[in-house]
N, CA and C atoms of all chains as a GROMACS GRO file, in nm:
protein
  588
    1UNK      N    1   7.016  13.302  -0.899
    1UNK     CA    2   7.099  13.197  -0.940
    1UNK      C    3   7.164  13.228  -1.068
    2UNK      N    4   7.294  13.198  -1.063
    2UNK     CA    5   7.380  13.193  -1.172
    2UNK      C    6   7.434  13.038  -1.229
    3UNK      N    7   7.406  13.012  -1.327
    3UNK     CA    8   7.440  12.896  -1.397
    3UNK      C    9   7.559  12.914  -1.476
    4UNK      N   10   7.690  12.868  -1.416
    4UNK     CA   11   7.816  12.853  -1.489
    4UNK      C   12   7.815  12.742  -1.596
    5UNK      N   13   7.854  12.769  -1.706
    5UNK     CA   14   7.850  12.660  -1.801
    5UNK      C   15   7.977  12.654  -1.884
    6UNK      N   16   8.032  12.554  -1.910
    6UNK     CA   17   8.157  12.545  -1.994
    6UNK      C   18   8.151  12.421  -2.088
    7UNK      N   19   8.165  12.459  -2.225
    7UNK     CA   20   8.164  12.337  -2.324
    7UNK      C   21   8.322  12.319  -2.350
    8UNK      N   22   8.358  12.200  -2.380
    8UNK     CA   23   8.500  12.198  -2.395
    8UNK      C   24   8.520  12.075  -2.478
    9UNK      N   25   8.654  12.059  -2.554
    9UNK     CA   26   8.680  11.943  -2.634
    9UNK      C   27   8.833  11.909  -2.570
   10UNK      N   28   8.846  11.758  -2.533
   10UNK     CA   29   8.983  11.710  -2.469
   10UNK      C   30   9.076  11.691  -2.584
   11UNK      N   31   9.193  11.670  -2.541
   11UNK     CA   32   9.318  11.629  -2.635
   11UNK      C   33   9.317  11.468  -2.640
   12UNK      N   34   9.237  11.435  -2.561
   12UNK     CA   35   9.230  11.277  -2.536
   12UNK      C   36   9.129  11.208  -2.673
   13UNK      N   37   9.174  11.097  -2.714
   13UNK     CA   38   9.088  11.020  -2.804
   13UNK      C   39   8.919  10.992  -2.748
   14UNK      N   40   8.825  11.009  -2.828
   14UNK     CA   41   8.691  10.973  -2.786
   14UNK      C   42   8.678  10.825  -2.739
   15UNK      N   43   8.620  10.803  -2.623
   15UNK     CA   44   8.638  10.689  -2.573
   15UNK      C   45   8.737  10.623  -2.495
   16UNK      N   46   8.846  10.700  -2.498
   16UNK     CA   47   8.964  10.655  -2.410
   16UNK      C   48   8.958  10.643  -2.259
   17UNK      N   49   9.045  10.590  -2.202
   17UNK     CA   50   9.060  10.590  -2.059
   17UNK      C   51   9.096  10.731  -2.014
   18UNK      N   52   9.188  10.786  -2.070
   18UNK     CA   53   9.247  10.918  -2.020
   18UNK      C   54   9.090  11.023  -2.041
   19UNK      N   55   9.023  11.008  -2.128
   19UNK     CA   56   8.887  11.098  -2.162
   19UNK      C   57   8.792  11.068  -2.028
   20UNK      N   58   8.794  10.932  -2.003
   20UNK     CA   59   8.701  10.901  -1.863
   20UNK      C   60   8.748  10.934  -1.753
   21UNK      N   61   8.888  10.931  -1.721
   21UNK     CA   62   8.934  10.984  -1.612
   21UNK      C   63   8.917  11.129  -1.581
   22UNK      N   64   8.953  11.197  -1.715
   22UNK     CA   65   8.928  11.343  -1.685
   22UNK      C   66   8.799  11.387  -1.652
   23UNK      N   67   8.674  11.323  -1.725
   23UNK     CA   68   8.560  11.352  -1.677
   23UNK      C   69   8.483  11.312  -1.539
   24UNK      N   70   8.561  11.188  -1.503
   24UNK     CA   71   8.518  11.139  -1.337
   24UNK      C   72   8.599  11.246  -1.263
   25UNK      N   73   8.708  11.286  -1.287
   25UNK     CA   74   8.794  11.384  -1.190
   25UNK      C   75   8.705  11.511  -1.178
   26UNK      N   76   8.676  11.576  -1.312
   26UNK     CA   77   8.620  11.694  -1.302
   26UNK      C   78   8.487  11.696  -1.214
   27UNK      N   79   8.388  11.600  -1.224
   27UNK     CA   80   8.289  11.572  -1.149
   27UNK      C   81   8.315  11.552  -1.009
   28UNK      N   82   8.409  11.480  -0.979
   28UNK     CA   83   8.431  11.461  -0.822
   28UNK      C   84   8.495  11.575  -0.780
   29UNK      N   85   8.570  11.644  -0.826
   29UNK     CA   86   8.653  11.763  -0.779
   29UNK      C   87   8.556  11.874  -0.758
   30UNK      N   88   8.521  11.918  -0.888
   30UNK     CA   89   8.425  12.042  -0.893
   30UNK      C   90   8.282  12.026  -0.820
   31UNK      N   91   8.229  11.945  -0.820
   31UNK     CA   92   8.096  11.914  -0.771
   31UNK      C   93   8.109  11.914  -0.616
   32UNK      N   94   8.223  11.902  -0.553
   32UNK     CA   95   8.238  11.888  -0.433
   32UNK      C   96   8.284  12.015  -0.368
   33UNK      N   97   8.317  12.109  -0.444
   33UNK     CA   98   8.357  12.231  -0.376
   33UNK      C   99   8.233  12.328  -0.318
   34UNK      N  100   8.243  12.380  -0.220
   34UNK     CA  101   8.130  12.451  -0.158
   34UNK      C  102   8.070  12.550  -0.222
   35UNK      N  103   7.937  12.548  -0.230
   35UNK     CA  104   7.865  12.665  -0.302
   35UNK      C  105   7.816  12.610  -0.440
   36UNK      N  106   7.881  12.486  -0.503
   36UNK     CA  107   7.857  12.433  -0.624
   36UNK      C  108   7.717  12.348  -0.610
   37UNK      N  109   7.606  12.380  -0.676
   37UNK     CA  110   7.482  12.309  -0.674
   37UNK      C  111   7.445  12.256  -0.809
   38UNK      N  112   7.379  12.162  -0.824
   38UNK     CA  113   7.331  12.084  -0.928
   38UNK      C  114   7.433  12.078  -1.054
   39UNK      N  115   7.550  11.993  -1.012
   39UNK     CA  116   7.659  12.016  -1.118
   39UNK      C  117   7.610  11.891  -1.211
   40UNK      N  118   7.633  11.912  -1.316
   40UNK     CA  119   7.590  11.827  -1.453
   40UNK      C  120   7.712  11.811  -1.540
   41UNK      N  121   7.731  11.683  -1.579
   41UNK     CA  122   7.822  11.644  -1.706
   41UNK      C  123   7.727  11.615  -1.812
   42UNK      N  124   7.738  11.670  -1.926
   42UNK     CA  125   7.677  11.635  -2.060
   42UNK      C  126   7.768  11.614  -2.161
   43UNK      N  127   7.713  11.528  -2.239
   43UNK     CA  128   7.774  11.537  -2.399
   43UNK      C  129   7.703  11.639  -2.472
   44UNK      N  130   7.792  11.703  -2.567
   44UNK     CA  131   7.750  11.826  -2.651
   44UNK      C  132   7.732  11.739  -2.780
   45UNK      N  133   7.603  11.702  -2.802
   45UNK     CA  134   7.577  11.598  -2.921
   45UNK      C  135   7.551  11.695  -3.071
   46UNK      N  136   7.553  11.828  -3.047
   46UNK     CA  137   7.514  11.890  -3.179
   46UNK      C  138   7.620  11.916  -3.270
   47UNK      N  139   7.579  11.903  -3.406
   47UNK     CA  140   7.716  11.895  -3.520
   47UNK      C  141   7.758  12.031  -3.533
   48UNK      N  142   7.699  12.144  -3.480
   48UNK     CA  143   7.741  12.302  -3.499
   48UNK      C  144   7.838  12.336  -3.406
   49UNK      N  145   7.924  12.251  -3.338
   49UNK     CA  146   8.017  12.283  -3.254
   49UNK      C  147   8.123  12.184  -3.232
   50UNK      N  148   8.263  12.217  -3.226
   50UNK     CA  149   8.353  12.104  -3.221
   50UNK      C  150   8.364  12.056  -3.081
   51UNK      N  151   8.320  12.123  -2.980
   51UNK     CA  152   8.311  12.093  -2.863
   51UNK      C  153   8.208  11.976  -2.804
   52UNK      N  154   8.296  11.876  -2.727
   52UNK     CA  155   8.228  11.750  -2.705
   52UNK      C  156   8.169  11.745  -2.563
   53UNK      N  157   8.225  11.817  -2.488
   53UNK     CA  158   8.156  11.776  -2.337
   53UNK      C  159   8.113  11.916  -2.259
   54UNK      N  160   8.044  11.913  -2.167
   54UNK     CA  161   7.997  12.043  -2.108
   54UNK      C  162   7.978  11.985  -1.948
   55UNK      N  163   8.015  12.096  -1.874
   55UNK     CA  164   8.003  12.109  -1.729
   55UNK      C  165   7.902  12.224  -1.680
   56UNK      N  166   7.819  12.210  -1.616
   56UNK     CA  167   7.703  12.299  -1.585
   56UNK      C  168   7.703  12.317  -1.424
   57UNK      N  169   7.697  12.422  -1.360
   57UNK     CA  170   7.675  12.403  -1.201
   57UNK      C  171   7.623  12.568  -1.161
   58UNK      N  172   7.528  12.556  -1.070
   58UNK     CA  173   7.467  12.640  -1.020
   58UNK      C  174   7.516  12.711  -0.887
   59UNK      N  175   7.531  12.842  -0.884
   59UNK     CA  176   7.582  12.932  -0.766
   59UNK      C  177   7.455  13.009  -0.712
   60UNK      N  178   7.446  13.044  -0.584
   60UNK     CA  179   7.347  13.122  -0.521
   60UNK      C  180   7.356  13.250  -0.560
   61UNK      N  181   7.496  13.316  -0.605
   61UNK     CA  182   7.487  13.449  -0.620
   61UNK      C  183   7.658  13.477  -0.667
   62UNK      N  184   7.664  13.600  -0.694
   62UNK     CA  185   7.820  13.612  -0.749
   62UNK      C  186   7.922  13.606  -0.658
   63UNK      N  187   7.891  13.619  -0.517
   63UNK     CA  188   8.011  13.593  -0.420
   63UNK      C  189   8.043  13.443  -0.425
   64UNK      N  190   7.932  13.355  -0.423
   64UNK     CA  191   7.974  13.222  -0.410
   64UNK      C  192   8.030  13.165  -0.516
   65UNK      N  193   7.985  13.229  -0.642
   65UNK     CA  194   8.076  13.185  -0.766
   65UNK      C  195   8.223  13.227  -0.752
   66UNK      N  196   8.245  13.338  -0.704
   66UNK     CA  197   8.375  13.417  -0.702
   66UNK      C  198   8.464  13.310  -0.588
   67UNK      N  199   8.415  13.268  -0.461
   67UNK     CA  200   8.450  13.170  -0.399
   67UNK      C  201   8.493  13.068  -0.470
   68UNK      N  202   8.399  12.988  -0.537
   68UNK     CA  203   8.475  12.868  -0.612
   68UNK      C  204   8.574  12.895  -0.698
   69UNK      N  205   8.578  13.029  -0.754
   69UNK     CA  206   8.686  13.031  -0.876
   69UNK      C  207   8.808  13.045  -0.804
   70UNK      N  208   8.813  13.084  -0.673
   70UNK     CA  209   8.935  13.119  -0.594
   70UNK      C  210   8.966  13.009  -0.509
   71UNK      N  211   8.892  12.908  -0.517
   71UNK     CA  212   8.889  12.786  -0.404
   71UNK      C  213   9.020  12.708  -0.448
   72UNK      N  214   9.103  12.640  -0.359
   72UNK     CA  215   9.212  12.581  -0.386
   72UNK      C  216   9.190  12.457  -0.473
   73UNK      N  217   9.083  12.405  -0.455
   73UNK     CA  218   9.066  12.285  -0.530
   73UNK      C  219   9.019  12.292  -0.670
   74UNK      N  220   8.959  12.428  -0.695
   74UNK     CA  221   8.924  12.461  -0.830
   74UNK      C  222   9.070  12.513  -0.922
   75UNK      N  223   9.154  12.583  -0.844
   75UNK     CA  224   9.265  12.617  -0.896
   75UNK      C  225   9.369  12.522  -0.919
   76UNK      N  226   9.364  12.429  -0.843
   76UNK     CA  227   9.453  12.293  -0.857
   76UNK      C  228   9.409  12.218  -0.970
   77UNK      N  229   9.260  12.195  -0.975
   77UNK     CA  230   9.208  12.147  -1.084
   77UNK      C  231   9.253  12.180  -1.234
   78UNK      N  232   9.241  12.324  -1.239
   78UNK     CA  233   9.259  12.400  -1.356
   78UNK      C  234   9.420  12.391  -1.406
   79UNK      N  235   9.508  12.385  -1.299
   79UNK     CA  236   9.637  12.390  -1.330
   79UNK      C  237   9.678  12.238  -1.339
   80UNK      N  238   9.629  12.139  -1.281
   80UNK     CA  239   9.684  12.003  -1.319
   80UNK      C  240   9.601  11.923  -1.404
   81UNK      N  241   9.487  11.943  -1.424
   81UNK     CA  242   9.413  11.871  -1.555
   81UNK      C  243   9.340  11.951  -1.653
   82UNK      N  244   9.284  12.090  -1.629
   82UNK     CA  245   9.238  12.156  -1.727
   82UNK      C  246   9.334  12.204  -1.831
   83UNK      N  247   9.412  12.268  -1.810
   83UNK     CA  248   9.514  12.334  -1.897
   83UNK      C  249   9.592  12.240  -1.966
   84UNK      N  250   9.639  12.128  -1.894
   84UNK     CA  251   9.710  12.031  -1.995
   84UNK      C  252   9.617  11.936  -2.078
   85UNK      N  253   9.483  11.904  -2.041
   85UNK     CA  254   9.422  11.813  -2.114
   85UNK      C  255   9.296  11.876  -2.198
   86UNK      N  256   9.261  11.998  -2.196
   86UNK     CA  257   9.161  12.067  -2.272
   86UNK      C  258   9.217  12.125  -2.383
   87UNK      N  259   9.172  12.101  -2.506
   87UNK     CA  260   9.241  12.152  -2.630
   87UNK      C  261   9.166  12.276  -2.670
   88UNK      N  262   9.028  12.294  -2.641
   88UNK     CA  263   8.940  12.437  -2.656
   88UNK      C  264   8.833  12.423  -2.566
   89UNK      N  265   8.773  12.553  -2.555
   89UNK     CA  266   8.659  12.547  -2.454
   89UNK      C  267   8.600  12.666  -2.473
   90UNK      N  268   8.474  12.696  -2.440
   90UNK     CA  269   8.369  12.811  -2.421
   90UNK      C  270   8.308  12.833  -2.310
   91UNK      N  271   8.306  12.944  -2.246
   91UNK     CA  272   8.232  12.942  -2.113
   91UNK      C  273   8.107  13.048  -2.146
   92UNK      N  274   7.981  13.004  -2.087
   92UNK     CA  275   7.866  13.097  -2.077
   92UNK      C  276   7.825  13.084  -1.931
   93UNK      N  277   7.789  13.202  -1.883
   93UNK     CA  278   7.739  13.222  -1.738
   93UNK      C  279   7.595  13.279  -1.778
   94UNK      N  280   7.488  13.217  -1.709
   94UNK     CA  281   7.335  13.231  -1.729
   94UNK      C  282   7.294  13.275  -1.617
   95UNK      N  283   7.181  13.385  -1.641
   95UNK     CA  284   7.110  13.433  -1.531
   95UNK      C  285   6.963  13.426  -1.603
   96UNK      N  286   6.852  13.351  -1.531
   96UNK     CA  287   6.726  13.332  -1.634
   96UNK      C  288   6.654  13.460  -1.599
   97UNK      N  289   6.571  13.492  -1.728
   97UNK     CA  290   6.497  13.609  -1.712
   97UNK      C  291   6.357  13.548  -1.711
   98UNK      N  292   6.296  13.574  -1.600
   98UNK     CA  293   6.157  13.487  -1.548
   98UNK      C  294   6.050  13.600  -1.604
   99UNK      N  295   6.641  11.298  -2.276
   99UNK     CA  296   6.618  11.434  -2.330
   99UNK      C  297   6.736  11.502  -2.361
  100UNK      N  298   6.711  11.578  -2.462
  100UNK     CA  299   6.817  11.666  -2.522
  100UNK      C  300   6.779  11.799  -2.489
  101UNK      N  301   6.860  11.869  -2.435
  101UNK     CA  302   6.853  12.011  -2.412
  101UNK      C  303   6.931  12.102  -2.534
  102UNK      N  304   6.837  12.154  -2.612
  102UNK     CA  305   6.878  12.250  -2.720
  102UNK      C  306   6.920  12.372  -2.657
  103UNK      N  307   7.038  12.438  -2.668
  103UNK     CA  308   7.077  12.585  -2.634
  103UNK      C  309   7.127  12.660  -2.750
  104UNK      N  310   7.101  12.770  -2.733
  104UNK     CA  311   7.165  12.878  -2.843
  104UNK      C  312   7.186  13.004  -2.762
  105UNK      N  313   7.307  13.066  -2.787
  105UNK     CA  314   7.344  13.194  -2.712
  105UNK      C  315   7.353  13.278  -2.847
  106UNK      N  316   7.326  13.410  -2.831
  106UNK     CA  317   7.327  13.491  -2.926
  106UNK      C  318   7.341  13.634  -2.891
  107UNK      N  319   7.373  13.723  -2.985
  107UNK     CA  320   7.395  13.857  -2.956
  107UNK      C  321   7.303  13.915  -3.098
  108UNK      N  322   7.216  14.013  -3.043
  108UNK     CA  323   7.113  14.108  -3.149
  108UNK      C  324   7.189  14.213  -3.210
  109UNK      N  325   7.127  14.266  -3.320
  109UNK     CA  326   7.188  14.359  -3.367
  109UNK      C  327   7.110  14.508  -3.329
  110UNK      N  328   7.028  14.475  -3.208
  110UNK     CA  329   6.971  14.584  -3.142
  110UNK      C  330   7.056  14.629  -3.034
  111UNK      N  331   7.051  14.765  -2.989
  111UNK     CA  332   7.114  14.807  -2.890
  111UNK      C  333   7.081  14.740  -2.760
  112UNK      N  334   7.154  14.732  -2.666
  112UNK     CA  335   7.108  14.673  -2.534
  112UNK      C  336   6.986  14.759  -2.461
  113UNK      N  337   6.914  14.714  -2.425
  113UNK     CA  338   6.781  14.789  -2.345
  113UNK      C  339   6.672  14.834  -2.448
  114UNK      N  340   6.696  14.818  -2.566
  114UNK     CA  341   6.609  14.908  -2.673
  114UNK      C  342   6.469  14.826  -2.681
  115UNK      N  343   6.365  14.873  -2.729
  115UNK     CA  344   6.263  14.814  -2.758
  115UNK      C  345   6.251  14.706  -2.860
  116UNK      N  346   6.343  14.726  -2.947
  116UNK     CA  347   6.367  14.628  -3.071
  116UNK      C  348   6.401  14.493  -2.997
  117UNK      N  349   6.490  14.518  -2.877
  117UNK     CA  350   6.568  14.384  -2.830
  117UNK      C  351   6.469  14.324  -2.746
  118UNK      N  352   6.358  14.404  -2.670
  118UNK     CA  353   6.270  14.340  -2.576
  118UNK      C  354   6.184  14.258  -2.683
  119UNK      N  355   6.114  14.315  -2.786
  119UNK     CA  356   6.031  14.265  -2.873
  119UNK      C  357   6.095  14.154  -2.932
  120UNK      N  358   6.212  14.134  -2.986
  120UNK     CA  359   6.262  14.003  -3.045
  120UNK      C  360   6.253  13.888  -2.919
  121UNK      N  361   6.293  13.943  -2.795
  121UNK     CA  362   6.298  13.827  -2.688
  121UNK      C  363   6.156  13.786  -2.655
  122UNK      N  364   6.070  13.856  -2.657
  122UNK     CA  365   5.945  13.834  -2.617
  122UNK      C  366   5.888  13.756  -2.718
  123UNK      N  367   5.911  13.773  -2.856
  123UNK     CA  368   5.839  13.701  -2.968
  123UNK      C  369   5.926  13.558  -2.962
  124UNK      N  370   6.037  13.555  -2.951
  124UNK     CA  371   6.113  13.426  -2.927
  124UNK      C  372   6.044  13.314  -2.840
  125UNK      N  373   6.052  13.389  -2.715
  125UNK     CA  374   5.970  13.307  -2.610
  125UNK      C  375   5.830  13.289  -2.627
  126UNK      N  376   5.745  13.380  -2.686
  126UNK     CA  377   5.612  13.323  -2.731
  126UNK      C  378   5.606  13.234  -2.835
  127UNK      N  379   5.662  13.232  -2.947
  127UNK     CA  380   5.672  13.150  -3.056
  127UNK      C  381   5.728  13.015  -3.037
  128UNK      N  382   5.858  13.003  -2.981
  128UNK     CA  383   5.922  12.899  -2.958
  128UNK      C  384   5.858  12.802  -2.853
  129UNK      N  385   5.843  12.863  -2.767
  129UNK     CA  386   5.784  12.768  -2.609
  129UNK      C  387   5.664  12.721  -2.654
  130UNK      N  388   5.586  12.767  -2.782
  130UNK     CA  389   5.445  12.711  -2.800
  130UNK      C  390   5.477  12.611  -2.898
  131UNK      N  391   5.582  12.575  -2.963
  131UNK     CA  392   5.591  12.480  -3.046
  131UNK      C  393   5.581  12.330  -2.987
  132UNK      N  394   5.491  12.227  -3.034
  132UNK     CA  395   5.473  12.111  -2.991
  132UNK      C  396   5.593  12.046  -2.951
  133UNK      N  397   5.616  12.003  -2.845
  133UNK     CA  398   5.736  11.909  -2.788
  133UNK      C  399   5.826  12.011  -2.726
  134UNK      N  400   5.832  12.124  -2.717
  134UNK     CA  401   5.910  12.233  -2.633
  134UNK      C  402   5.878  12.191  -2.506
  135UNK      N  403   5.982  12.192  -2.432
  135UNK     CA  404   5.966  12.177  -2.270
  135UNK      C  405   6.030  12.266  -2.208
  136UNK      N  406   6.013  12.307  -2.094
  136UNK     CA  407   6.105  12.403  -2.029
  136UNK      C  408   6.173  12.502  -2.085
  137UNK      N  409   6.120  12.588  -2.187
  137UNK     CA  410   6.170  12.682  -2.226
  137UNK      C  411   6.235  12.792  -2.140
  138UNK      N  412   6.340  12.827  -2.161
  138UNK     CA  413   6.412  12.934  -2.077
  138UNK      C  414   6.480  13.036  -2.143
  139UNK      N  415   6.458  13.162  -2.112
  139UNK     CA  416   6.541  13.269  -2.171
  139UNK      C  417   6.626  13.336  -2.057
  140UNK      N  418   6.777  13.335  -2.107
  140UNK     CA  419   6.854  13.397  -1.983
  140UNK      C  420   6.949  13.491  -2.050
  141UNK      N  421   7.002  13.572  -1.940
  141UNK     CA  422   7.090  13.666  -2.001
  141UNK      C  423   7.221  13.595  -1.996
  142UNK      N  424   7.315  13.612  -2.077
  142UNK     CA  425   7.467  13.564  -2.063
  142UNK      C  426   7.540  13.685  -2.027
  143UNK      N  427   7.563  13.654  -1.898
  143UNK     CA  428   7.654  13.768  -1.825
  143UNK      C  429   7.797  13.730  -1.810
  144UNK      N  430   7.847  13.640  -1.862
  144UNK     CA  431   7.997  13.624  -1.828
  144UNK      C  432   8.058  13.689  -1.934
  145UNK      N  433   8.193  13.733  -1.904
  145UNK     CA  434   8.286  13.830  -1.970
  145UNK      C  435   8.356  13.749  -2.077
  146UNK      N  436   8.334  13.627  -2.088
  146UNK     CA  437   8.433  13.557  -2.189
  146UNK      C  438   8.381  13.528  -2.311
  147UNK      N  439   8.243  13.587  -2.320
  147UNK     CA  440   8.168  13.547  -2.466
  147UNK      C  441   8.122  13.678  -2.509
  148UNK      N  442   8.103  13.718  -2.611
  148UNK     CA  443   8.018  13.844  -2.681
  148UNK      C  444   7.892  13.820  -2.697
  149UNK      N  445   7.826  13.695  -2.660
  149UNK     CA  446   7.697  13.660  -2.676
  149UNK      C  447   7.634  13.693  -2.565
  150UNK      N  448   7.509  13.766  -2.574
  150UNK     CA  449   7.447  13.825  -2.463
  150UNK      C  450   7.290  13.791  -2.399
  151UNK      N  451   7.248  13.664  -2.505
  151UNK     CA  452   7.128  13.621  -2.446
  151UNK      C  453   7.115  13.465  -2.513
  152UNK      N  454   7.046  13.391  -2.424
  152UNK     CA  455   7.035  13.246  -2.435
  152UNK      C  456   6.922  13.183  -2.436
  153UNK      N  457   6.877  13.117  -2.535
  153UNK     CA  458   6.766  13.019  -2.521
  153UNK      C  459   6.794  12.891  -2.459
  154UNK      N  460   6.708  12.813  -2.412
  154UNK     CA  461   6.720  12.697  -2.386
  154UNK      C  462   6.579  12.611  -2.361
  155UNK      N  463   6.580  12.497  -2.429
  155UNK     CA  464   6.462  12.399  -2.434
  155UNK      C  465   6.504  12.270  -2.421
  156UNK      N  466   6.395  12.194  -2.372
  156UNK     CA  467   6.435  12.039  -2.375
  156UNK      C  468   6.328  11.952  -2.463
  157UNK      N  469   6.365  11.861  -2.510
  157UNK     CA  470   6.295  11.759  -2.610
  157UNK      C  471   6.315  11.623  -2.550
  158UNK      N  472   6.216  11.552  -2.579
  158UNK     CA  473   6.187  11.411  -2.516
  158UNK      C  474   6.299  11.316  -2.583
  159UNK      N  475   6.315  11.354  -2.720
  159UNK     CA  476   6.393  11.248  -2.793
  159UNK      C  477   6.428  11.327  -2.929
  160UNK      N  478   6.518  11.281  -3.019
  160UNK     CA  479   6.563  11.330  -3.147
  160UNK      C  480   6.447  11.361  -3.234
  161UNK      N  481   6.327  11.270  -3.233
  161UNK     CA  482   6.237  11.283  -3.345
  161UNK      C  483   6.154  11.411  -3.278
  162UNK      N  484   6.141  11.431  -3.170
  162UNK     CA  485   6.073  11.558  -3.119
  162UNK      C  486   6.136  11.684  -3.169
  163UNK      N  487   6.285  11.681  -3.144
  163UNK     CA  488   6.368  11.790  -3.186
  163UNK      C  489   6.372  11.799  -3.347
  164UNK      N  490   6.352  11.697  -3.409
  164UNK     CA  491   6.352  11.722  -3.568
  164UNK      C  492   6.216  11.768  -3.603
  165UNK      N  493   6.101  11.746  -3.536
  165UNK     CA  494   5.994  11.777  -3.548
  165UNK      C  495   5.967  11.939  -3.540
  166UNK      N  496   6.035  11.990  -3.429
  166UNK     CA  497   6.054  12.119  -3.411
  166UNK      C  498   6.127  12.197  -3.502
  167UNK      N  499   6.250  12.137  -3.522
  167UNK     CA  500   6.293  12.216  -3.625
  167UNK      C  501   6.237  12.226  -3.781
  168UNK      N  502   6.162  12.138  -3.799
  168UNK     CA  503   6.079  12.142  -3.926
  168UNK      C  504   5.950  12.216  -3.911
  169UNK      N  505   5.919  12.244  -3.782
  169UNK     CA  506   5.778  12.318  -3.763
  169UNK      C  507   5.766  12.458  -3.842
  170UNK      N  508   5.655  12.479  -3.889
  170UNK     CA  509   5.625  12.598  -3.964
  170UNK      C  510   5.666  12.738  -3.880
  171UNK      N  511   5.613  12.708  -3.754
  171UNK     CA  512   5.615  12.834  -3.669
  171UNK      C  513   5.780  12.860  -3.647
  172UNK      N  514   5.846  12.733  -3.639
  172UNK     CA  515   6.006  12.772  -3.610
  172UNK      C  516   6.073  12.825  -3.738
  173UNK      N  517   6.038  12.782  -3.840
  173UNK     CA  518   6.087  12.803  -3.970
  173UNK      C  519   6.051  12.955  -4.011
  174UNK      N  520   5.939  12.997  -3.981
  174UNK     CA  521   5.891  13.146  -4.002
  174UNK      C  522   5.971  13.247  -3.902
  175UNK      N  523   5.969  13.176  -3.782
  175UNK     CA  524   6.064  13.295  -3.684
  175UNK      C  525   6.207  13.292  -3.711
  176UNK      N  526   6.259  13.178  -3.781
  176UNK     CA  527   6.412  13.175  -3.826
  176UNK      C  528   6.414  13.290  -3.934
  177UNK      N  529   6.307  13.272  -4.026
  177UNK     CA  530   6.343  13.367  -4.153
  177UNK      C  531   6.273  13.495  -4.115
  178UNK      N  532   6.179  13.519  -4.035
  178UNK     CA  533   6.140  13.667  -4.036
  178UNK      C  534   6.200  13.739  -3.920
  179UNK      N  535   6.265  13.672  -3.795
  179UNK     CA  536   6.309  13.739  -3.702
  179UNK      C  537   6.457  13.689  -3.669
  180UNK      N  538   6.484  13.564  -3.662
  180UNK     CA  539   6.625  13.524  -3.627
  180UNK      C  540   6.735  13.580  -3.745
  181UNK      N  541   6.719  13.555  -3.859
  181UNK     CA  542   6.805  13.568  -3.955
  181UNK      C  543   6.841  13.747  -3.969
  182UNK      N  544   6.741  13.824  -3.976
  182UNK     CA  545   6.759  13.930  -3.999
  182UNK      C  546   6.798  14.019  -3.860
  183UNK      N  547   6.776  13.950  -3.732
  183UNK     CA  548   6.786  14.035  -3.615
  183UNK      C  549   6.930  13.996  -3.528
  184UNK      N  550   6.979  13.861  -3.562
  184UNK     CA  551   7.065  13.810  -3.489
  184UNK      C  552   7.206  13.833  -3.530
  185UNK      N  553   7.279  13.904  -3.478
  185UNK     CA  554   7.439  13.926  -3.540
  185UNK      C  555   7.523  13.806  -3.517
  186UNK      N  556   7.510  13.736  -3.431
  186UNK     CA  557   7.606  13.596  -3.416
  186UNK      C  558   7.556  13.530  -3.315
  187UNK      N  559   7.575  13.385  -3.337
  187UNK     CA  560   7.518  13.301  -3.224
  187UNK      C  561   7.604  13.150  -3.228
  188UNK      N  562   7.583  13.077  -3.138
  188UNK     CA  563   7.644  12.965  -3.118
  188UNK      C  564   7.539  12.858  -3.052
  189UNK      N  565   7.515  12.731  -3.127
  189UNK     CA  566   7.443  12.640  -3.053
  189UNK      C  567   7.506  12.531  -2.984
  190UNK      N  568   7.464  12.473  -2.870
  190UNK     CA  569   7.517  12.349  -2.804
  190UNK      C  570   7.381  12.260  -2.771
  191UNK      N  571   7.394  12.131  -2.795
  191UNK     CA  572   7.304  12.027  -2.773
  191UNK      C  573   7.356  11.936  -2.654
  192UNK      N  574   7.272  11.933  -2.556
  192UNK     CA  575   7.331  11.852  -2.452
  192UNK      C  576   7.251  11.747  -2.420
  193UNK      N  577   7.310  11.620  -2.377
  193UNK     CA  578   7.263  11.513  -2.318
  193UNK      C  579   7.341  11.483  -2.209
  194UNK      N  580   7.267  11.485  -2.094
  194UNK     CA  581   7.333  11.483  -1.967
  194UNK      C  582   7.373  11.326  -1.925
  195UNK      N  583   7.511  11.307  -1.895
  195UNK     CA  584   7.566  11.152  -1.830
  195UNK      C  585   7.543  11.166  -1.690
  196UNK      N  586   7.476  11.061  -1.652
  196UNK     CA  587   7.416  11.043  -1.543
  196UNK      C  588   7.524  10.937  -1.456
   0.00000   0.00000   0.00000
């Protein structure tokens, strides 16, 4: 399994309707893409990063992750919502060492 | 629950004995501290970050997390291993939005 994670900060004020709309859209759109497992939205509450939100999802393998990246719903979300509304972000992809 | 995560890059070469020793020590010491749940070591395989390893652990609440931070075994690990052997790192603390 590969856990794809991204922490981000929005251009919208904290607690705004625009923020809530972005988060709901992200969850709705991304969690529905084939191959996405265990989608989670979290608040990044640590003081050592300016990033405030976090998406996490699991993929069975690299091919499933690649298909997600190329899926039209993902590409449309990135273009229509992510690029205009995300101020900064950082991605980590994790493979657990058992 | 609070998920404490830290991604990091070591001063040691990839695949070295020193790297393996650090990772084993981190898992052994940190996972044994009271209050730490679901400790996980992962490789950060994404190309969009220079950080190569990742520790994750869960705490029941802020007080348990604070007790971990102040625990002598944690403080000793930070001083004796983390500070001298970690080249760079970033921490995220996550609270899932259900």
